[in-house]
C-alpha positions in Angstrom: -6.0 3.1 -12.6 -3.3 3.7 -10.0 -3.6 6.9 -8.0 -0.5 8.6 -9.7 -2.2 8.0 -13.1 -5.5 9.3 -11.7 -3.9 12.5 -10.5 -2.3 13.0 -13.9 -5.7 12.6 -15.5 -7.2 15.2 -13.1 -4.2 17.6 -13.3 -2.3 17.2 -16.6 1.4 17.9 -16.2 1.5 17.1 -12.4 3.6 14.0 -12.8 6.0 15.8 -15.2 6.4 18.5 -12.5 7.1 15.9 -9.8 9.6 14.3 -12.2 11.4 17.6 -12.6 11.5 18.1 -8.8 12.9 14.6 -8.4 15.6 15.3 -11.0 16.6 18.5 -9.3 17.0 16.6 -6.0 19.0 13.9 -7.6 21.3 16.5 -9.1 22.3 17.9 -5.7 25.9 17.2 -4.9 26.2 14.2 -2.6 22.5 13.2 -2.9 22.4 9.5 -1.7 20.8 7.1 -4.2 18.7 5.5 -1.5 17.4 8.8 0.0 13.9 10.0 0.1 12.7 13.6 0.6 10.6 14.4 3.7 7.6 16.6 3.6 9.4 19.4 5.5 12.4 19.2 3.1 10.2 19.3 0.1 8.4 22.3 1.5 11.7 24.2 1.2 12.2 23.3 -2.5 11.5 26.4 -4.7 10.0 24.4 -7.6 7.5 22.8 -5.1 6.5 26.2 -3.6 6.1 27.8 -7.0 3.8 25.1 -8.2 1.6 25.4 -5.2 1.5 29.2 -5.5 0.6 29.0 -9.2 -2.2 26.5 -8.3 -3.6 28.9 -5.7 -3.6 31.8 -8.1 -5.3 29.8 -10.8 -8.0 28.6 -8.4 -8.7 32.2 -7.3 -8.7 33.6 -10.8 -10.7 30.9 -12.6 -13.0 29.6 -9.8 -13.2 32.4 -7.3 -12.4 29.9 -4.5 -12.6 31.1 -0.9 -9.2 31.4 0.9 -10.1 28.7 3.5 -11.0 26.2 0.9 -7.9 27.0 -1.2 -5.7 26.5 1.8 -7.2 23.1 2.5 -6.9 22.0 -1.2 -3.3 23.2 -1.2 -2.4 21.1 1.8 -3.9 18.1 0.1 -2.1 18.8 -3.2 1.2 19.0 -1.1 0.5 15.5 0.1 0.0 14.3 -3.4 3.2 15.9 -4.5 5.1 14.3 -1.6 4.4 10.7 -2.6 4.7 11.6 -6.4 8.1 13.1 -6.0 9.4 10.2 -4.0 7.8 7.7 -6.4 9.6 9.4 -9.2 12.9 9.5 -7.2 12.9 5.8 -7.1 11.7 5.1 -10.6 8.1 4.4 -10.0 8.4 1.0 -8.4 4.8 -0.4 -8.1 3.5 -3.7 -6.9 0.1 -5.3 -7.5 -1.3 -7.3 -4.6 -4.0 -9.6 -6.0 -7.2 -10.7 -4.3 -5.9 -14.1 -2.9 -2.7 -12.6 -1.6 -4.5 -9.6 0.0 -6.7 -12.1 1.9 -3.7 -14.1 3.0 -2.0 -10.9 4.2 -5.2 -10.0 6.1 -4.9 -13.3 7.9 -1.2 -12.7 8.8 -0.1 -11.4 12.2 2.7 -8.8 12.6 4.8 -11.1 14.8 8.2 -9.5 14.2 10.1 -6.4 15.3 10.8 -3.1 13.6 14.3 -4.0 12.5 12.8 -6.1 9.7 10.5 -3.4 8.4 12.4 -2.0 5.4 10.6 -1.6 2.1 12.1 -3.3 -1.0 12.7 0.3 -2.3 12.9 3.5 -0.3 9.7 4.6 -2.0 7.2 2.3 -3.7 3.5 1.8 -4.3 1.1 -1.1 -3.8 -2.1 -1.5 -5.8 -5.1 -3.3 -4.4 -8.3 -4.2 -6.2 -9.7 -6.8 -3.8 -12.8 -6.4 -1.6 -10.8 -6.6 1.7 -8.7 -3.5 1.1 -11.3 -1.6 -1.0 -14.1 -2.3 1.5 -11.8 -1.6 4.5 -10.7 1.7 3.0 -14.3 2.7 2.4 -15.2 1.9 6.0 -12.2 3.9 7.3 -13.3 6.9 5.2 -16.8 6.7 6.7 -15.4 6.3 10.2 -13.1 9.4 9.7 -15.8 11.6 8.2 -19.4 10.5 9.1 -20.7 13.2 6.7 -19.2 11.4 3.8 -21.8 10.1 1.3 -22.0 6.4 1.7 -21.5 5.4 -1.9 -20.1 2.1 -3.2 -16.6 1.2 -2.1 -13.7 2.2 -4.4 -12.7 -0.3 -7.1 -9.0 0.4 -6.5 -6.8 1.5 -3.6 -3.2 2.6 -4.0 -0.8 2.7 -1.0 2.5 4.7 -1.2 5.3 3.9 1.2 8.1 6.5 1.8 10.9 5.3 4.1 13.1 7.9 5.8 16.3 6.8 7.7 17.3 10.4 8.5 15.5 10.5 11.8 17.0 10.5 15.3 16.7 7.1 17.2 14.9 5.3 14.4 13.2 5.7 11.0 10.0 7.0 9.7 7.6 5.3 7.3 5.0 7.6 5.7 2.1 5.8 4.2 -0.5 7.4 1.9 -3.7 5.5 1.1 -5.6 6.7 -1.9 -9.1 5.6 -2.8 -10.1 5.6 -6.4 -12.7 8.2 -7.5 -14.5 8.7 -10.9 -12.1 9.7 -13.7 -11.0 13.3 -13.6 -11.4 13.6 -9.8 -8.7 13.6 -7.2 -8.4 10.3 -5.4 -9.4 10.6 -1.7 -6.2 10.5 0.4 -5.2 9.5 3.9 -1.7 10.2 5.2 0.1 8.7 8.2 3.7 8.7 9.4 4.9 5.8 11.6 7.9 5.9 13.8 10.1 2.8 13.6 12.5 1.7 16.3 14.3 -1.6 15.7 13.3 -3.0 19.1 9.6 -2.2 18.8 7.1 -4.8 17.7 5.2 -4.1 14.5 1.9 -4.0 16.5 3.4 -1.1 18.5 4.6 0.6 15.3 1.1 0.4 13.8 -0.1 2.8 16.6 3.1 4.9 16.6 3.5 8.4 15.4 6.4 10.7 14.3 8.1 12.4 17.3 7.5 15.7 15.4 3.8 15.1 15.5 2.5 16.8 18.6 -0.9 15.0 18.8 -2.3 11.7 17.7 -5.5 12.0 15.8 -7.9 9.4 17.3 -9.0 8.4 13.8 -5.6 6.8 13.1 -6.0 4.5 16.1 -9.5 3.4 15.0 -10.0 -0.3 14.2 -10.9 0.6 10.6 -7.7 2.4 9.9 -5.2 0.2 11.8 -6.6 -2.8 9.9 -5.5 -1.1 6.7 -2.1 -0.3 8.1 -1.6 -3.9 9.0 -2.3 -5.0 5.4 0.1 -2.4 4.1 2.9 -3.4 6.5 2.4 -7.1 5.6 2.5 -6.1 2.0 5.8 -4.4 2.5 7.3 -7.4 4.3 6.0 -9.7 1.6 7.4 -7.6 -1.2 10.7 -7.4 0.6 11.0 -11.2 0.7 9.3 -12.1 -2.6 10.1 -9.2 -5.0 12.8 -11.3 -6.8 10.1 -13.7 -7.9 7.7 -11.0 -9.0 6.1 -11.0 -12.5 6.6 -7.8 -14.4 3.6 -6.5 -16.3 4.9 -3.8 -18.7 3.1 -0.5 -19.0 0.2 -0.7 -21.4 0.9 -4.4 -22.3 0.0 -7.9 -21.3 3.4 -9.6 -21.8 4.6 -11.0 -18.5 8.2 -11.3 -17.5 10.1 -12.1 -14.3 11.6 -9.3 -12.3 15.0 -9.7 -14.0 13.2 -9.2 -17.4 13.4 -12.9 -18.5 10.3 -14.4 -20.2 8.1 -16.0 -17.6 7.6 -19.8 -17.8 4.3 -20.7 -19.6 2.8 -22.4 -16.6 3.6 -19.3 -14.4 2.2 -17.0 -17.1 -1.0 -18.9 -17.2 -1.3 -18.7 -13.4 -1.0 -14.9 -13.4 -4.5 -13.3 -13.4 -5.3 -10.5 -15.8 -5.0 -7.1 -14.0 -8.2 -5.0 -13.7 -6.6 -1.6 -14.0 -4.5 0.4 -16.4 -1.0 1.6 -15.6 1.4 4.0 -17.4 4.3 2.3 -15.6 5.6 -1.3 -15.2 3.9 -3.1 -12.4 5.3 -6.0 -10.4 2.7 -8.7 -9.8 3.3 -10.7 -6.6 1.6 -14.1 -6.9 -0.1 -15.5 -3.8 0.9 -19.2 -4.4 -2.3 -20.6 -3.1 -4.7 -23.0 -4.8 -7.5 -20.8 -6.0 -10.2 -23.3 -5.1 -8.8 -23.7 -1.6 -8.8 -19.9 -1.3 -12.4 -19.6 -2.3 -13.5 -22.2 0.1 -11.6 -20.6 3.0 -13.0 -17.2 2.2 -16.6 -18.6 2.3 -16.0 -19.4 6.0 -16.4 -15.7 7.0 -20.0 -15.7 5.7 -21.6 -17.7 8.4 -21.2 -18.0 12.2 -20.5 -21.7 11.9 -17.8 -21.0 9.3 -16.1 -18.4 11.4 -16.1 -20.9 14.3 -14.5 -23.5 12.1 -11.9 -21.0 10.9 -10.9 -20.1 14.4 -10.5 -23.8 15.2 -8.8 -25.1 12.2 -7.0 -22.3 10.4 -3.5 -21.2 11.6 -2.9 -17.5 10.9 0.1 -16.4 8.9 3.1 -15.1 10.6 6.7 -14.0 10.1 9.9 -15.8 11.1 13.5 -14.7 11.1 16.0 -17.1 9.4 18.4 -19.1 11.5 21.8 -17.6 11.8 23.3 -20.7 10.1 21.2 -20.3 7.0 22.8 -18.9 3.8 19.5 -17.3 2.8 19.0 -14.5 5.3 15.7 -13.3 4.0 12.7 -13.0 6.3 10.4 -16.1 6.1 6.6 -15.8 5.7 4.6 -18.6 7.0 1.4 -18.3 5.0 -2.0 -19.1 6.6 -2.8 -22.8 6.4 -5.6 -25.2 7.3 -4.8 -27.8 10.0 -6.5 -31.0 10.9 -9.0 -32.7 8.6 -9.1 -31.9 4.9 -10.6 -28.5 4.3 -13.3 -29.3 1.8 -15.2 -31.9 4.0 -14.9 -29.6 7.1 -16.2 -26.6 5.2 -19.0 -28.5 3.6 -20.0 -30.1 6.9 -19.9 -26.6 8.5 -22.6 -25.4 6.1 -24.8 -28.3 7.0 -24.6 -27.6 10.7 -27.0 -25.2 12.3 -25.5 -22.6 14.7 
């Protein structure tokens, strides 16, 4: 299940409380419909503070928890509430990135500037169940905390993006990555805030930090973590350009509709894979638009030295392109990864007959 549902299972009533805080913020005079709430602003909200205080008292009274451990848990709970409140503020917009699309986004370069990095909604979530994101998140967790028990990778990763324009000289994008845990446990959480200036490249932004952050934790610049951030940024860009063609999977159901709630054409519905998670909210499925047999053959290339050599030689990585000024459609263009040269099947089959 998505992280917001997992947290509700672990702490019944948490989402309802986040919803009440979101409603209180919306009721403020002059509250902009596209606004998000920053962590600092949320920390001044009385309902937020009371909830954390009640949680601390409960942990002391029922579990006798030590003050240091309580303080750490409260900081983590505050992070969960931050993305939950913003998710509720913008009506729980959630996208599902399937395995084929996740692989294609892994193979896409961030060849565009920060002016284009605007999520389709000021706060939204992305669900991943593929081996690339789940395995990468597991590797990042081990890199950040070597004492972590090396169990199997999570089966689901949820990324929450919170976009804040109320920052001097730019914008901030806070990304939370949550790794699925056994039912009833809190998902493991990473939190990172990127500073976005229109003129900066996205590769620069991946390694940026908020001006209010005094120091950069070396972990956030590690290859394991930056790889995850690239996938999330590519997911945001893809959702921004493709969300109008998304397929809506209603909460607790299997009927599929388009984003404007029209019935999906039968051939498209047949192409949409069954989701492997439960959700209490509607989820927008973003199809990869790649032939599944071609995707499987290309993925096999990474499993051998010869295959990787062929991939470097014959596969063009995905990239982003701005539309021409004369075009009526001003949306960003995604050039998906593609195979160049000879037909892919003979090359791949030949590659496995070769000896490195």
